[in-house]
N, C-alpha and C positions, 0 to 999 in steps of 0.2 A: 732577222737574225734567224736562221737556219737551227734547226733542232739540235740539240747535242746530245750523244749517246752518252751514257753514266757506266752502265755494267749489265753484263746478263746474269740473272737469278731467278730461281727457282722461287714464286709466290703463291699463297694460300688462293685458291681461285674465291673461297666466299669474301675474298677481301679486294678483290678487283671489280670494278664499276665499268660496264659497257659504256662506250662512246655515245652520249646523249643527243640523240635526233639522227643516230644513224641511219641512213636513207637506205641503205642496202638491207635485202632481206636473201640470205642466203642458203644454201642446202646444207642444211644440218645434219641429216640422215646421211647425206653422203660423207660428211667430214666424218661423223661417227662411224663409221665403215673404213674408213681411212684411218683412224686411230687405232681401232680394234684389229686391223692387218698389218700398218707402219708406225704406230706409235706418234710422238709427237714431234716431226722431222723438222719443223719451223716454229721458232719462237713469235708469240704474241706481240707486239709493240704497244708498251704502256707510256704514257705520261706520267712522271711523279709531280702532281700538282705542288705549288709553290706554297709555302706558309703551312700545309696542312698535311703532307707528306700522302695524302690520298693517291690510289692508281687509279688510272684510267686507261682503258684499253681504245687504241687507237686505231689498230690493225691489227684482227683475229678476233674481231668479237662471235663470230659465228664458231670459231675454234674455243671459244669460253663457252659458247653453250654448249657445245658436242661433249667438251672436257667434261663437264657436271654432269651432263647427262648419261655420261659411261662411268660416273662415278669418281674421275678424278680426284683428288684432292688439292695437286700441286700441278703448276704450269711453270714453261720454261719461257721467261721475258725479257724483251729488251728493253731497260729502262732508258728513258731519253726526259731531256726538260726544252720545252719548249713554248712558245706565247700560247694565247689561245688561238689565234691567227692561224700559225702555224699545225697547233693541232688540228683542226679544220681540213688545212691544206692536205695532210698527211691522210687523214681518215677516207677526203675525198679522191686524191691521187690512188692509193690504195686499191678502191671499189673503181673507178674510170681506167687505168691501167691494162687490169684483166679484161674488162666489156671491148678494150680496142683491138687485142691482142688477135691475132687469129694464126691458125695450123698451119702446118707443113703438110698436106694430107698424107704424101709420098713415107714422112719421116716420122708421122703418126703410125700411119698402117704398121711401119717398121718395126717401133717401139714396142707396141702392143702385140706384134706379131713372135716377138721376142721373150715375151715373157713365160716362167716355167707353167705355172701352174693357173692359170685362168686370169678372168678381169677383177677381182676380188681386191678393193681399198685402190682402184683407178680413178674410179668416177664413171668407167664408161662402161656398157653393158654389151649385150650378145647383137641388140638390134642396131647400137651404134656402130658395130663394127660391120653392122650389114650393109649400112647407109654410107660409110665410109668407102667401102669397095663398091659400091654402087654407084657412088658419084662420079661425075663426069671428069676427065684428067684434067688437072690444074693448069694453066696458063704456063707458058716461058716465061722465066724473069724479065721484065721490060715489053712485054704486049701488053696490048691495049687490054683495058677492062671495061667491061659495060657496066659497073659501079663506078658511082662516083668517088671521087676521092675527098676524104675530108678537108684536106688543104684548098680544095678549090671553091670552098664554100656554098656547096650545094645544099639544097633542105636535105635533112635526114629526118624518116617517122619513127616514132619511138613505135614499138613492135609493141609494146603493152597497153600503152593508153593513146595513141595514134596521135599523138600532138608533134605537129610537124617546128624542127626547128632546124636554122642555120648555126651549124658549128663555128667555133672560133670567137 
């Protein structure tokens, strides 16, 4: 059964439990900078545990860490009910979907260049901008790429550990 949304609520951060076994190691310092500049613009997704009513963060574990480090006492949370299996799936897809995303370099440069007062709170640095500007132009839509597509079941090498696997 899919997760069921209950409500949005401001919750005390010290009463939230990080997701046990979360495999993601996030960029807490970048999130802290964003919180200082932008505030909490996205809710954490929190599971209401059956029978106990305890709150477990499924998505937004590093936002929780950053908010605590910045001295926040409460945070906005989307409360859901779900099974243990669905909780693991929500945590996994939240991490994996962002890993598989790609940027349209031209659109990204346009967005970054349109900011009024620098890159603070974006997670981007001046060095990132220089690298984007120096990158070769993107291929036209529909053009063949040298990169294997995930749906072709080509082996993929993890950049962190070097383990090779076939997606899917």
